[in-house]
N, C-alpha and C positions, 0 to 999 in steps of 0.2 A: 592173892598171895604169890604173885608171879616171881618175886625176888627170892623165894625159897625153893625154886625149881631144883629138883634133885635132892633136896634136904628131907630126911625122914624125921618127922616129928613123933615124939613119944605119945602114947595114949593119954597120959596125964596132961601134956601140953595141949593136945587137941581138945581135951575136956575143958581146960581153963580158957582157951580161946572161945570155945562155944559158949561157955557161961558168960564171958565178958560181952559177947555180942547180943545175947538174948534181951528182948524188950526194947532194943534200940531201933529207931526208924529213921529214914532219910527225910530231910525237910522237903517241902513242896518245891522249892527252887531247885534243889538237887535232883528231885524226881523229874522235873521238866528238862533239866540238862541231860540226864541219862536218856530220857525219851527222845530228845532231839538228836543225840549222838547215834542212836540206833536206827533212826528213820532213814529210808532210802538205801539201805545196804543191799548190795547185790551179792550173789554167789561169787566166790573168787574164781570159779571155773566157768563162769558165764562167757560165752563167745569162743570157748576153746573146744576142741574135740579130741577124743582118744585116738591114738594111732591104731592102725589095723592090727598090729602085734598085740597091743594092750587089749583091744576088743576081743581078740582070739583067746588070750589068756583068761580074761574075765569069763568068757563063754565056757571055757574048759573047767574053770573052777566051779561054776554053777551047775554043770551037767550032772545028772544023777542025784542031785540034792532033793530029798523028799520034802513034799509040802505037808504041813500039819493039816489035820482034818478041818480046823477052823479056816485055814487059808483056802483050802479046796472049796469050802462052802461059800466063802466070799467071792471067789472067782466064778463059781456057778451062778450066784445071784447077779453078779455084774453082767455076765454074758446073757442071762435071761432078760434083764432090763434092756440091754443093748438091742437084742433081736426083737423084743416087743416094740421098742421105739421105731426100729426100721420097718417093722410090719405096719405100724400106724401111719408112717410117712407115705407109704405106697397106697394105702387104702383111701 
């Protein structure tokens, strides 16, 4: 719905649109076309780098940001696996 950018739809209008789309599926041909159009896409930032100023600002933004307990656990597991693999390489 790109052409409605900036336009605020009422809840009733959203509901009507939702109801009108329910149960409809794309044809196999259309699915293939969608699939083909999405294949091979690269990141728009690929090949570019952040400037030193931008890197500094991003660094400052993230400093002091606390990690959740879940995130800390995942970091710990990843480090444990890394060092175990390094240990096995040298043995």
